[in-house]
C-alpha positions as CSV (number, residue, x, y, z in Angstrom):
1,M,11.4,14.0,4.5
2,N,13.3,10.9,2.9
3,I,10.4,8.7,2.0
4,A,9.7,6.4,-1.2
5,F,6.6,4.5,-2.1
6,D,6.8,0.9,-0.7
7,H,3.9,-1.0,-1.0
8,L,-0.2,-1.3,-1.7
9,V,-2.0,-3.6,1.0
10,H,-4.6,-5.4,-0.6
11,L,-6.9,-7.4,1.9
12,T,-8.5,-10.9,0.3
13,E,-9.5,-13.9,1.7
14,R,-7.1,-16.0,-0.3
15,P,-3.7,-14.3,-1.2
16,E,-2.6,-17.2,-3.1
17,Q,-5.6,-17.0,-5.5
18,A,-4.5,-13.3,-6.0
19,K,-0.8,-14.5,-6.7
20,A,-2.2,-17.4,-9.2
21,A,-4.3,-14.6,-11.2
22,F,-1.5,-12.3,-11.6
23,E,0.7,-15.2,-12.6
24,Q,-1.7,-16.0,-15.1
25,L,-1.4,-12.6,-16.7
26,G,2.4,-12.7,-17.1
27,F,3.6,-11.2,-13.9
28,T,6.1,-12.7,-11.3
29,A,4.5,-13.2,-7.8
30,S,5.7,-14.8,-4.9
31,H,4.5,-16.5,-1.7
32,G,5.3,-14.3,1.2
33,G,4.9,-16.1,4.6
34,R,2.9,-15.8,7.8
35,H,2.8,-13.3,10.4
36,L,2.4,-15.6,13.4
37,S,2.0,-12.8,16.0
38,W,-0.6,-10.9,13.7
39,G,-2.7,-13.9,12.5
40,T,-2.1,-13.1,8.9
41,Y,-0.3,-14.3,5.8
42,N,0.7,-12.9,2.3
43,A,1.7,-13.2,-1.3
44,L,3.5,-10.5,-3.2
45,C,4.2,-8.9,-6.6
46,Y,7.5,-6.8,-6.8
47,F,8.1,-3.8,-9.2
48,K,11.1,-1.9,-9.8
49,P,12.3,0.4,-7.9
50,L,11.5,-1.9,-4.9
51,C,7.9,-1.6,-4.3
52,Y,5.4,-4.0,-4.3
53,I,1.5,-5.2,-4.1
54,E,0.8,-7.2,-0.9
55,W,-2.3,-9.6,-1.0
56,I,-2.8,-10.1,2.7
57,G,-5.3,-12.5,4.4
58,I,-6.5,-13.2,7.9
59,A,-5.8,-16.8,9.0
60,D,-6.5,-16.4,12.9
61,M,-9.1,-13.7,13.3
62,Q,-8.7,-14.1,17.4
63,T,-5.0,-13.3,17.0
64,A,-5.8,-10.4,14.6
65,N,-8.1,-9.0,16.7
66,T,-6.1,-8.8,19.6
67,C,-2.5,-8.0,18.2
68,G,-2.6,-4.3,19.0
69,N,-1.0,-3.6,15.3
70,P,-3.0,-0.6,14.0
71,L,-2.7,-1.9,10.4
72,I,-4.1,-5.2,11.6
73,T,-6.9,-3.5,13.6
74,Q,-7.8,-1.8,10.3
75,L,-7.7,-4.9,7.9
76,V,-10.2,-6.5,10.6
77,A,-12.5,-3.5,10.4
78,D,-12.1,-3.6,6.4
79,S,-12.8,-7.2,6.3
80,Q,-16.4,-6.4,7.5
81,E,-16.9,-4.3,4.5
82,G,-15.1,-7.3,2.1
83,S,-12.0,-7.6,0.2
84,G,-10.2,-4.8,-1.4
85,F,-7.3,-2.3,-1.2
86,S,-6.9,-1.3,2.4
87,Q,-3.7,0.8,2.9
88,L,-0.5,2.3,1.7
89,A,3.1,2.3,3.0
90,F,5.8,4.6,2.2
91,R,9.4,3.5,3.1
92,T,12.0,5.7,5.2
93,N,15.5,4.8,6.3
94,D,15.2,6.4,9.7
95,I,11.8,5.8,11.1
96,E,12.9,7.5,14.6
97,S,13.9,10.9,12.8
98,L,10.7,10.8,10.8
99,A,8.5,10.3,13.7
100,K,10.2,13.8,15.2
101,Q,9.6,15.4,11.8
102,L,5.9,14.3,11.8
103,R,5.5,15.8,15.5
104,N,7.2,19.2,14.3
105,K,4.6,19.3,11.6
106,G,1.8,18.9,14.2
107,F,0.8,15.1,13.7
108,T,1.0,12.4,16.4
109,P,3.0,9.3,15.6
110,I,2.0,6.0,17.0
111,G,4.8,3.4,17.1
112,P,7.1,2.4,15.9
113,F,5.8,-1.2,15.8
114,P,8.0,-4.2,15.2
115,G,7.3,-6.6,12.5
116,S,8.8,-9.8,11.2
117,R,8.1,-12.8,9.1
118,Q,10.3,-15.9,8.2
119,R,10.9,-16.6,4.6
120,D,10.8,-20.3,2.9
121,D,14.6,-20.1,2.9
122,G,14.5,-19.6,6.7
123,K,15.9,-15.9,6.5
124,L,14.1,-13.6,9.2
125,L,12.8,-10.6,7.7
126,T,12.3,-7.5,10.1
127,W,10.7,-4.0,10.0
128,S,9.3,-1.5,11.8
129,M,6.0,0.5,11.2
130,L,5.0,3.9,12.3
131,F,1.3,5.0,12.3
132,L,-0.5,8.3,12.7
133,E,-3.3,9.3,14.9
134,D,-6.2,9.7,13.1
135,D,-7.4,13.3,13.1
136,T,-9.5,13.3,9.8
137,G,-12.7,12.9,11.1
138,G,-13.1,9.6,8.8
139,A,-13.1,11.8,5.7
140,F,-9.7,10.0,4.5
141,R,-6.9,7.7,5.3
142,Y,-3.5,8.6,6.2
143,P,-0.8,6.2,4.8
144,F,1.7,4.2,7.5
145,F,5.5,4.2,7.3
146,I,7.9,1.4,7.1
147,E,11.5,1.0,8.0
148,W,13.0,-2.4,6.7
149,G,15.8,-4.1,8.7
150,D,17.8,-4.6,5.4
151,S,19.3,-1.6,3.3
152,D,17.9,-0.9,0.1
153,D,20.6,-2.1,-1.7
154,M,20.7,-5.5,0.0
155,R,16.9,-5.7,-0.7
156,M,17.2,-4.9,-4.3
157,N,20.0,-7.5,-4.9
158,E,17.8,-10.2,-3.1
159,L,14.7,-9.3,-4.8
160,A,15.8,-8.5,-8.1
161,P,14.6,-11.8,-9.7
162,L,11.1,-11.2,-8.4
163,M,11.0,-7.9,-10.3
164,R,11.6,-9.4,-13.7
165,H,8.2,-10.2,-15.3
166,P,7.4,-12.3,-18.5
167,I,4.7,-10.0,-19.5
168,G,7.3,-6.8,-19.9
169,S,9.0,-4.2,-17.7
170,P,5.9,-3.1,-15.4
171,S,5.9,-0.4,-12.9
172,L,3.5,1.0,-10.1
173,S,2.1,4.4,-11.6
174,S,-0.9,5.5,-9.6
175,I,-3.3,4.4,-7.0
176,S,-6.9,5.8,-6.9
177,L,-8.5,6.9,-3.6
178,Y,-11.8,8.1,-2.6
179,T,-12.3,10.7,0.3
180,L,-15.5,12.3,1.9
181,D,-13.7,15.7,1.7
182,L,-11.6,16.2,-1.1
183,D,-10.2,19.7,0.2
184,R,-9.5,18.4,3.6
185,A,-7.6,15.2,2.3
186,I,-5.6,17.1,-0.1
187,D,-4.8,19.5,2.4
188,G,-3.8,16.7,5.0
189,Y,-1.3,14.9,2.3
190,R,0.1,18.5,1.3
191,R,1.0,19.1,5.0
192,L,2.1,15.6,5.7
193,F,4.4,15.3,2.7
194,G,5.3,18.9,2.3
195,L,3.7,19.2,-1.6
196,P,2.5,21.9,-3.8
197,V,-0.9,22.5,-4.7
198,P,-2.2,19.5,-7.1
199,E,-3.3,19.4,-10.7
200,V,-7.2,18.8,-11.0
201,R,-7.3,16.3,-14.0
202,H,-10.2,14.1,-15.5
203,D,-10.2,10.4,-16.7
204,E,-13.0,7.7,-16.9
205,E,-13.5,7.6,-13.2
206,G,-14.3,11.3,-12.8
207,T,-12.7,14.4,-11.5
208,Y,-9.4,13.8,-9.3
209,A,-6.8,15.9,-7.6
210,E,-3.3,14.3,-8.2
211,L,-0.5,14.5,-5.9
212,T,2.9,12.6,-6.4
213,V,4.6,11.3,-3.3
214,G,7.6,9.1,-3.2
215,G,7.6,8.1,-6.8
216,I,4.1,7.3,-7.1
217,A,0.7,9.3,-8.2
218,L,-2.3,9.4,-5.9
219,R,-5.5,10.4,-7.3
220,F,-7.9,11.7,-4.8
221,Y,-11.7,11.4,-6.0
222,K,-14.7,12.7,-4.0
223,A,-16.6,9.9,-2.6
224,D,-20.2,11.3,-3.1
225,D,-22.1,8.1,-2.7
226,R,-19.7,5.9,-1.5
227,P,-19.0,5.6,2.4
228,S,-15.5,3.9,1.8
229,T,-12.3,6.0,2.0
230,R,-10.2,3.0,0.8
231,P,-8.3,2.7,-2.2
232,F,-10.1,1.6,-5.2
233,L,-8.0,1.3,-8.3
234,C,-4.3,0.7,-8.8
235,R,-2.4,1.4,-12.4
236,I,0.4,-0.8,-13.7
237,A,2.1,0.8,-16.5
238,G,4.6,-0.6,-19.1
239,I,2.4,-3.3,-20.5
240,Q,0.3,-3.8,-23.5
241,P,-2.4,-4.6,-24.7
242,R,-4.2,-2.2,-22.1
243,R,-6.9,-4.0,-19.8
244,R,-9.0,-3.5,-16.9
245,F,-9.8,-6.4,-14.4
246,E,-11.3,-6.8,-11.0
247,L,-9.7,-8.8,-8.4
248,A,-10.7,-9.6,-4.7
249,G,-12.4,-6.4,-4.4
250,G,-9.7,-4.0,-6.0
251,T,-9.6,-2.8,-9.5
252,Y,-6.3,-3.1,-11.6
253,I,-5.5,-1.4,-15.0
254,V,-2.6,-2.3,-17.0
255,S,-1.5,-0.4,-19.9
256,E,1.6,1.0,-21.9
257,S,1.7,4.2,-19.7
């Protein structure tokens, strides 16, 4: 399966405030645009090698409620719980072929769904999104998949200035997620991506199982007393000094490694 980590979706009432907070820390962040057919808008922070954090807000709840896109439906549901991380997206260069591979593995793909937004310079960005039917019983969340209308090389050239940060050379290193059934979540992700048995490790958050997928480490924690299965922590490496901060319901840790 040809995939790479693409982006982390962070739901917030004010994407522009999250952008400003990252800029104050020394990151380069940018205004994204509006998704008129979804009722949402976003701001972005890019990292090498072509991945990013998306801060997304709901501007028109009626449109978001009726647009039919599974990601937006999930964001609307998450908004009842409050701001915070919501989803992970993995990039592919052949979403139709990926859908066939997933069917062969026993999954039920939903889509692809088209997406687009117009940049401030007038260019129309296009993409396709593929989701999975939820067979988890609410124990964890599957990611979704995205194929961009432009090639990786073209996007790398266009986005290169946005991947240069005054604070240093940061990179997204890991994302931590809660699950109500750790064994089931690990088995689901292993089957989805064809991964080996994970290592069990410990950090200040507790005991977790780690899987590396498409260039990002995913740390799964048992949510003993937490009903949410949303991601809850994002680690950014390549920055000194180490710091931990809360932003719009999500926790970020920046550190040297």
